[in-house]
C-alpha positions in Angstrom: 5.3 26.0 -17.7 3.6 29.0 -16.2 2.3 28.5 -12.6 -1.4 27.5 -12.8 -3.8 28.7 -10.1 -6.9 26.4 -9.9 -10.3 28.0 -9.8 -12.8 27.1 -7.1 -15.1 25.9 -9.8 -12.5 23.6 -11.3 -11.7 22.1 -7.9 -15.4 21.6 -7.1 -16.0 19.9 -10.4 -13.2 17.5 -9.8 -14.1 16.7 -6.2 -17.8 16.1 -6.7 -18.4 12.3 -6.1 -19.5 10.3 -9.1 -22.4 8.9 -7.0 -23.6 11.7 -4.8 -27.2 10.6 -4.6 -28.5 9.8 -1.1 -28.5 6.1 -0.2 -29.3 4.1 2.9 -26.3 3.1 5.0 -25.4 -0.5 4.4 -24.3 -2.9 7.2 -20.8 -2.4 8.5 -19.8 -5.8 7.2 -21.1 -7.9 4.3 -20.7 -11.4 3.0 -21.2 -11.6 -0.7 -22.7 -15.0 -1.8 -20.2 -17.0 -3.8 -22.9 -17.6 -6.3 -23.5 -13.9 -6.9 -22.6 -12.7 -10.4 -19.7 -10.3 -11.0 -22.2 -7.7 -11.9 -24.2 -8.1 -8.7 -21.1 -8.0 -6.6 -19.8 -4.9 -8.4 -23.0 -3.1 -7.7 -22.9 -4.0 -4.1 -19.4 -2.6 -3.8 -20.3 0.6 -5.6 -23.3 1.1 -3.3 -21.0 0.8 -0.3 -18.7 3.5 -1.6 -21.7 5.8 -2.2 -23.0 5.2 1.3 -19.8 5.1 3.4 -17.2 7.1 1.4 -19.4 9.8 -0.3 -21.7 9.9 2.6 -22.1 8.5 6.1 -18.7 8.5 7.8 -17.1 9.9 4.6 -13.9 7.8 4.7 -12.3 9.7 1.7 -10.8 6.4 0.7 -11.9 6.6 -3.0 -11.2 9.6 -5.3 -13.2 8.4 -8.3 -15.2 5.3 -9.2 -17.9 3.9 -11.6 -21.2 4.2 -9.7 -22.9 1.9 -12.2 -20.4 -0.9 -13.0 -23.0 -3.6 -14.1 -22.5 -3.3 -17.8 -18.7 -3.4 -17.5 -18.9 -6.4 -15.3 -21.2 -8.3 -17.6 -18.7 -8.0 -20.4 -16.0 -9.8 -18.5 -15.4 -13.5 -19.2 -16.6 -15.5 -16.3 -14.0 -18.1 -16.9 -11.1 -15.7 -16.7 -8.6 -15.8 -13.8 -10.3 -13.0 -11.8 -13.8 -13.5 -13.3 -14.9 -9.9 -12.9 -13.6 -9.4 -9.3 -13.5 -5.7 -8.5 -10.2 -3.9 -7.9 -9.5 -0.3 -6.8 -6.3 1.3 -8.1 -4.1 3.7 -6.1 -4.3 7.1 -7.8 -0.6 7.2 -8.7 -1.2 4.4 -11.2 -2.5 5.3 -14.6 -5.9 4.0 -15.7 -7.6 5.0 -19.0 -10.9 6.1 -17.4 -9.7 8.7 -14.9 -7.0 11.3 -14.3 -3.9 10.0 -12.4 -3.3 12.7 -9.8 -1.0 11.3 -7.2 -3.3 13.3 -4.9 -1.9 16.6 -6.2 -3.8 19.5 -7.7 -1.0 19.8 -10.2 -2.2 16.7 -11.9 -6.0 17.0 -11.8 -5.9 17.2 -15.6 -3.5 14.3 -16.1 -5.8 12.3 -18.3 -3.4 10.0 -20.2 -6.2 7.7 -21.4 -3.8 4.8 -21.0 -3.4 1.9 -18.6 -0.3 1.2 -16.7 1.0 -2.3 -17.8 0.0 -3.7 -14.4 -3.6 -2.5 -15.0 -3.6 -3.8 -18.5 -2.5 -7.2 -17.1 -5.3 -7.0 -14.5 -7.9 -6.4 -17.1 -6.6 -9.1 -19.3 -7.0 -11.5 -16.4 -10.6 -10.5 -16.0 -10.3 -7.9 -13.3 -12.9 -5.1 -13.1 -11.3 -1.7 -12.4 -13.9 -0.1 -10.1 -12.1 3.2 -9.3 -9.1 5.1 -7.9 -8.1 5.3 -4.3 -6.9 8.3 -2.2 -3.3 8.3 -1.0 -0.7 10.4 0.9 0.0 13.1 -1.7 3.0 12.2 -3.9 3.2 8.9 -2.0 4.3 10.8 1.1 7.6 12.1 -0.3 6.8 15.9 -0.3 7.6 16.7 3.4 8.7 15.2 6.6 5.9 17.1 8.4 3.0 15.4 6.5 0.0 13.6 7.8 -0.4 10.2 6.2 -3.5 9.7 4.1 -4.0 13.4 3.2 -4.0 14.7 -0.3 -5.2 18.0 -1.7 -7.4 16.1 -4.2 -8.9 13.5 -1.9 -8.7 15.1 1.6 -7.8 13.0 4.7 -8.5 9.3 4.5 -10.2 7.9 7.6 -9.6 4.5 9.1 -12.8 2.5 9.1 -11.9 0.9 12.4 -11.8 4.3 14.1 -12.6 7.3 11.8 -10.8 9.8 14.0 -7.6 7.7 13.5 -5.0 7.4 10.7 -5.1 5.0 7.8 -1.3 5.2 7.4 0.2 5.7 4.0 0.9 6.2 1.4 -1.6 3.5 0.2 -4.1 4.8 2.8 -7.1 4.8 0.5 -6.4 1.3 -0.8 -6.0 -0.1 2.8 -9.1 1.7 4.1 -11.2 0.7 1.0 -10.4 -3.0 1.3 -11.1 -2.9 5.1 -14.4 -1.1 4.4 -15.3 -3.7 1.7 -15.5 -1.2 -1.1 -14.0 -3.7 -3.5 -12.7 -7.3 -3.6 -9.2 -5.9 -3.5 -7.0 -2.9 -4.2 -3.6 -2.1 -5.6 -1.1 -0.1 -3.5 2.4 1.0 -4.1 5.4 1.0 -1.8 8.8 2.6 -1.6 9.3 1.9 2.1 6.2 0.7 4.1 3.5 2.2 1.9 1.7 -1.1 1.4 2.5 -2.9 4.6 1.8 -0.1 7.0 -1.7 0.8 5.8 -2.5 -2.9 5.5 -1.5 -3.5 9.1 -3.2 -0.4 10.4 -6.5 -1.2 8.6 -6.5 -4.9 9.5 -6.0 -6.4 6.0 -3.4 -8.4 4.1 -0.7 -6.4 2.2 2.0 -7.8 0.0 5.1 -5.9 -1.2 6.6 -8.1 -3.9 10.3 -8.4 -4.8 11.1 -5.3 -6.9 10.9 -6.5 -10.5 7.9 -8.8 -10.4 5.4 -6.0 -11.2 6.0 -3.3 -13.8 6.3 0.4 -12.7 5.7 1.9 -16.1 3.1 4.7 -16.0 3.2 4.8 -12.2 4.1 8.1 -10.7 7.6 7.4 -9.3 9.8 8.0 -6.3 12.6 5.5 -6.7 13.6 3.1 -9.5 15.5 1.2 -6.8 12.7 0.6 -4.3 9.3 1.3 -5.9 6.8 -1.5 -6.6 3.1 -2.0 -6.7 1.4 -4.9 -4.9 -1.9 -6.4 -3.8 -4.0 -5.3 -0.7 -6.7 -7.8 0.1 -8.6 -9.5 2.9 -6.9 -12.9 2.7 -3.5 -14.2 1.6 -5.1 -16.3 -1.1 -6.7 -13.2 -2.6 -3.3 -11.5 -2.5 -1.7 -14.4 -4.3 -4.4 -14.5 -7.0 -4.2 -10.7 -7.6 -0.4 -10.9 -7.8 -0.7 -13.6 -10.4 -2.9 -11.2 -12.4 -0.7 -8.1 -12.3 2.8 -9.5 -12.4 4.6 -9.6 -15.7 7.6 -8.6 -17.8 7.6 -5.1 -19.3 10.2 -4.0 -21.9 9.9 -0.4 -20.6 10.9 -1.4 -17.1 14.3 -3.2 -17.1 13.9 -4.4 -13.5 11.2 -6.8 -14.8 13.3 -8.5 -17.5 14.5 -12.1 -17.0 13.5 -12.4 -13.4 12.4 -15.7 -11.8 8.7 -14.9 -11.9 6.0 -17.6 -11.5 3.1 -17.6 -13.9 0.8 -18.4 -10.9 1.2 -17.5 -7.3 -2.1 -18.9 -6.3 -2.1 -22.6 -7.2 -0.3 -24.7 -4.6 -0.6 -21.9 -2.0 -1.9 -24.3 0.6 0.6 -27.0 -0.1 2.8 -25.9 2.8 3.2 -27.0 6.3 4.6 -25.0 9.2 5.9 -28.3 10.7 9.7 -28.0 11.0 10.0 -24.6 9.3 12.7 -22.5 11.0 11.6 -18.9 11.5 13.7 -16.1 12.9 11.9 -13.9 15.4 13.2 -10.3 15.3 13.1 -9.6 19.1 14.7 -6.1 19.0 12.1 -4.9 16.4 9.0 -5.6 18.5 9.0 -2.2 20.0 8.4 -1.0 23.6 4.6 -1.8 23.9 3.8 -4.7 26.3 0.3 -5.0 24.7 1.7 -5.4 21.2 4.2 -8.0 22.4 1.3 -10.0 24.0 -0.4 -10.1 20.6 2.8 -11.0 18.9 3.5 -13.8 21.3 0.1 -15.3 20.6 0.9 -15.3 16.9 4.2 -17.0 17.6 2.5 -19.6 19.8 0.0 -20.4 17.0 2.9 -21.0 14.6 4.8 -23.0 17.2 1.8 -25.2 18.0 1.6 -26.0 14.2 5.2 -27.2 14.3 7.3 -24.1 13.4 10.7 -23.9 15.0 11.2 -20.4 16.3 14.6 -18.9 16.7 15.0 -15.7 18.7 17.3 -13.1 17.0 18.8 -10.1 18.6 20.0 -7.8 15.8 20.8 -4.1 15.5 20.4 -2.6 12.0 23.4 -0.8 10.6 22.2 2.8 10.7 24.2 3.7 7.5 21.6 1.9 5.5 19.0 4.6 6.3 21.2 7.5 5.4 22.3 5.9 2.2 18.8 5.0 1.2 17.6 8.5 1.8 20.3 9.8 -0.5 19.1 7.4 -3.1 15.4 8.5 -2.7 16.3 12.1 -3.0 18.4 11.7 -6.1 16.0 9.3 -7.8 13.0 11.4 -7.0 14.3 14.3 -9.0 15.4 12.1 -11.9 12.4 9.7 -12.1 9.8 12.4 -11.5 11.3 14.5 -14.2 11.1 11.6 -16.7 7.5 10.8 -15.8 6.2 14.4 -16.0 8.1 15.0 -19.2 6.4 12.0 -20.8 2.8 13.1 -20.1 0.4 14.0 -22.9 -1.7 17.1 -22.5 -1.0 20.8 -21.9 -0.4 22.9 -18.9 1.1 20.2 -16.7 4.4 20.4 -14.7 7.3 18.8 -16.6 9.9 18.4 -13.8 10.3 18.6 -10.1 11.3 22.2 -10.2 8.0 23.1 -11.8 6.1 21.1 -9.2 7.8 23.2 -6.5 6.7 26.4 -8.3 3.2 25.1 -8.7 2.9 24.3 -4.9 4.2 27.8 -4.0 1.6 29.4 -6.2 -1.2 27.2 -4.8 0.1 27.2 -1.2 -3.2 27.9 0.4 -4.6 24.6 -0.9 -1.5 22.5 -1.2 0.6 23.6 1.7 -1.8 24.7 4.4 -0.6 21.9 6.8 2.8 21.0 5.6 5.4 22.2 3.1 7.6 20.7 0.5 11.0 20.4 2.2 11.7 17.0 0.7 10.9 18.2 -2.8 13.3 21.1 -2.3 16.0 18.8 -1.0 15.6 16.4 -3.9 15.8 19.2 -6.4 19.3 20.1 -5.0 20.5 16.5 -4.7 22.5 16.2 -7.9 25.8 14.5 -7.1 25.8 11.4 -9.3 28.9 9.8 -7.8 27.6 10.2 -4.3 24.3 8.7 -5.3 25.8 5.7 -7.0 28.0 5.0 -3.9 25.0 5.4 -1.6 22.9 3.0 -3.7 25.5 0.3 -3.7 25.9 0.7 0.1 22.2 0.8 0.9 21.3 -2.3 -1.2 24.3 -4.3 0.1 23.7 -3.5 3.8 19.9 -4.2 3.5 20.3 -7.3 1.5 23.6 -9.2 1.8 24.6 -7.8 5.2 21.1 -7.9 6.9 18.5 -10.2 5.5 20.8 -12.7 3.7 23.2 -12.7 6.6 20.4 -13.4 9.1 19.0 -16.3 7.1 22.4 -17.9 6.9 23.8 -17.2 10.4 20.7 -18.4 12.2 19.8 -21.1 9.7 16.3 -19.8 9.2 14.1 -19.6 6.1 12.0 -16.7 7.1 11.9 -13.8 9.5 8.9 -12.4 11.4 8.2 -9.2 13.4 5.2 -7.0 14.2 4.5 -4.7 11.2 3.4 -1.6 13.1 1.7 -0.7 16.3 -2.0 0.4 16.4 -3.2 3.4 14.5 -2.7 6.9 16.0 -5.1 9.9 16.1 -5.0 11.9 12.8 -3.6 15.4 13.3 -3.2 17.7 10.3 -1.8 20.4 12.4 1.1 18.4 14.0 1.5 15.6 11.5 2.0 11.9 12.1 2.7 10.4 15.5 3.6 6.7 15.1 5.9 4.5 17.1 9.1 4.1 15.1 10.5 1.4 17.3 8.2 -1.2 15.8 8.8 -3.2 12.7 11.6 -4.5 10.4 10.3 -3.5 6.9 13.0 -1.2 5.8 15.6 -3.8 4.9 13.2 -5.6 2.6 12.1 -2.3 1.0 15.6 -1.1 0.4 16.9 -4.4 -0.9 13.8 -5.1 -2.9 12.9 -8.3 -1.1 9.3 -9.6 -0.4 7.4 -8.5 2.6 3.9 -9.8 3.6 1.7 -8.5 6.4 -1.2 -10.5 7.8 -3.6 -9.4 10.5 -2.5 -11.0 13.9 -5.0 -9.4 16.3 -5.8 -6.1 17.9 -5.0 -3.7 20.6 -8.1 -1.9 22.1 -10.0 -3.1 18.9 -7.4 -1.4 16.7 -5.8 -3.9 14.2 -2.1 -4.9 14.2 -0.3 -7.0 11.6 2.4 -9.7 11.5 5.2 -9.3 9.0 6.8 -12.2 7.1 10.1 -11.7 5.2 11.9 -14.1 2.8 14.8 -14.0 0.4 14.7 -12.1 -2.9 12.3 -13.8 -5.4 10.9 -16.1 -2.7 7.6 -14.3 -3.0 5.5 -17.5 -3.4 7.2 -19.1 -0.4 6.4 -16.0 1.7 2.8 -16.1 0.6 2.6 -19.8 1.5 4.0 -19.0 5.0 1.5 -16.2 5.5 -1.4 -18.5 4.4 -0.2 -21.2 6.7 -0.2 -18.7 9.6 -3.6 -17.4 8.6 -5.0 -20.9 8.8 -3.8 -21.5 12.4 -4.3 -18.0 13.8 -6.4 -18.0 17.0 -6.6 -14.3 17.6 -9.9 -12.5 17.0 -9.6 -10.1 14.1 -11.6 -6.9 14.6 -14.2 -5.6 12.0 -14.6 -1.9 11.1 -17.4 -0.1 12.8 -17.1 3.3 11.0 -17.2 5.2 14.3 -14.8 7.3 16.3 -12.6 5.3 18.6 -13.9 4.7 22.1 -12.3 2.5 24.8 -13.8 -1.0 24.7 -15.7 -2.1 27.7 -13.3 -4.0 30.0 -14.1 -7.6 30.5 -15.2 -8.5 34.0 -13.0 -10.8 36.1 
């Protein structure tokens, strides 16, 4: 493939919003009447995108959408599982209406005109695909110096709780869009934290399923070992309903074959009591912030008051897991990306990782103004098959059998909990991300392919923080049940977006 320089006209044509007309700014929060039709609801969501993403604070959460979704909504069976509920799709997942760009200018013409199987399942269940969400370009695997939520196609996603602050990544647009009420729900993808971090940072529910529940076919890949798609919603019940719609076996994705998948993750969700449930508390993974520990302790107290038995755990992660996992990601990135790009229809597209690297070099002014492609370059040179296979076995064993499974057994607990992340940080394209890495315990679940749910647990200075729940592989339903049970007894106030820059809240008088 010859390197392709994109003209200014072509970029402008792609970036022009589908609904650029001036609209009046809607209220910061809405409550859609349960009796409202799917068509009415879809129009309300589309109008919010026009007012708050295309205009107003310009969140940059949505790359493309249908500004007039009424006719599509009216065609959906009102008795279907989702009954026309609107869903936004992360733009590394193929949909038939729009290009799938992964946020990169290299894929602005990637019009496959096909649905990923998870999207086909969504439509079959009565979901309305409203549009595509912004993301950290290439799901944040291009460079160690990146700023989460930025892509050359979509710009920088802004957090609706504080528009000068980060939405985390890589499913930044999906997280911000759900928090901003641009749709009933969104789909994100995760390799290591890319659903749960933006969900926590944006004050919503995010669920990373066990790897294999949801197909990865026609999803721009990083790792066949760790990648999965999952729901991002405002409640645990909605996440369970959306998971029911998108999960399914796919002959093209061997990880999905013959797994213990439920047909329905929604029914019976509330048939669960915290009374007597033993939950391990990951004390060393709560970070060094006193304010976050105060919020976490309140969440623990809520569960304990409902009868949960909390067991403090002091545990140091085997650091070899991280190094081996990184080797896996670099090797699989080159392999899997090459397979995906080679399979694409259309002309003048990159066909392997090496061609992507060349493209970025030729379009450096637009693609690499703020950070480079050091991880792409490292992945291109990571070719030792034997070293990869050894690293994969080690990483999965340490994360699964020697960490999560061992903790469940040694402490006789059914689940583990920890804060997901700290509050969001100020976005800084010049210097990149600045988050507190001492907080959270998501990596073992990501590397081993186990379920991980985050649920809002409160706020620090009006900035949301989430509570993570972990269970054994394939115990996705049980983890969702636990999250719903916590949600029902939670006493903390959950902040609502205000679409303004962050300002210190007025201190309460003594």
